[in-house]
C-alpha positions in Angstrom: 12.0 -5.1 -50.6 14.3 -4.8 -47.5 13.8 -1.0 -47.4 10.0 -1.5 -47.4 10.2 -4.0 -44.6 12.4 -1.7 -42.6 10.0 1.2 -43.1 7.1 -1.0 -42.1 8.9 -2.3 -39.0 9.8 1.3 -38.0 6.2 2.4 -38.5 4.9 -0.5 -36.4 7.5 0.1 -33.7 6.6 3.8 -33.6 2.9 3.0 -33.4 3.5 0.5 -30.5 5.7 2.9 -28.7 3.2 5.7 -29.0 0.4 3.5 -27.7 2.1 1.3 -25.1 5.2 3.4 -24.2 3.0 6.1 -22.7 0.8 3.5 -21.1 3.8 1.8 -19.5 5.1 5.1 -17.9 1.6 5.9 -16.7 1.4 2.5 -15.1 4.7 3.0 -13.4 3.6 6.4 -12.0 0.3 4.8 -10.8 2.1 1.9 -9.1 4.6 4.2 -7.4 1.8 6.5 -6.2 -0.2 3.5 -4.9 2.9 2.3 -2.9 3.4 5.8 -1.4 -0.3 6.1 -0.5 -0.2 2.6 1.1 2.7 3.7 3.3 1.1 7.0 4.5 -2.5 6.1 4.2 -3.1 4.5 7.7 -2.0 7.6 9.6 -3.9 9.9 7.3 -7.0 7.7 7.2 -7.4 7.4 10.9 -6.5 11.1 11.4 -9.4 12.0 9.1 -11.8 9.4 10.4 -11.4 10.4 14.1 -10.7 14.1 13.6 -7.3 14.0 15.4 -4.0 15.4 14.3 -1.7 12.9 12.6 0.8 13.0 15.5 -2.0 11.6 17.8 -2.3 8.5 15.7 0.0 5.8 17.1 0.6 2.7 15.1 2.5 -0.3 16.4 4.6 -2.1 13.9 2.9 -5.2 12.5 4.5 -8.4 14.0 6.2 -10.8 11.7 5.8 -13.9 13.8 3.2 -15.4 11.4 5.1 -14.6 8.2 6.1 -17.6 6.1 9.8 -16.5 6.0 10.0 -16.0 9.8 11.7 -18.8 11.7 10.8 -21.6 11.7 10.2 -21.4 8.0 6.8 -22.4 6.7 3.1 -21.8 7.3 2.3 -20.9 10.9 -1.5 -21.1 10.5 -2.0 -17.6 11.9 -2.2 -14.0 10.9 -2.5 -10.6 12.7 -5.5 -8.4 12.6 -5.5 -4.7 13.3 -7.1 -3.4 16.5 -8.1 0.3 16.5 -8.6 1.9 19.9 -9.8 5.5 20.0 -9.1 7.3 23.3 -11.8 9.8 24.3 -11.6 12.7 26.7 -14.2 13.6 29.3 -16.3 15.4 26.7 -16.4 12.3 24.5 -14.1 13.7 21.8 -11.5 11.4 20.4 -8.0 12.7 21.4 -5.7 9.8 20.4 -6.0 6.7 18.2 -3.9 3.6 19.0 -3.5 0.8 16.5 -2.2 -2.5 17.7 -2.2 -6.1 16.4 -3.8 -9.3 17.7 -2.8 -12.8 16.7 -5.5 -14.9 15.1 -5.0 -18.6 14.6 -6.3 -20.0 11.3 
């Protein structure tokens, strides 16, 4: 009886590993790829959108003054919104893109 239960448990484990083990690693790869894309996506996105080289996209760091953990601790009733400013030359072609932040009170 014990040998049969051991074989059955092993079969169930192998089945679950075959189904969910691969899914787990696929999920890990997808999450890592999403995090990497999130980090590089703003520069690439605005470079493509405005047709400028990536080195001409200038992004200011997002301020942390409204974050819950920023002193003083707690809700500040505010957030920062992204402001995109394309700079055009005399021919009307975008040459640079500047991204800054503006504070919005909630």
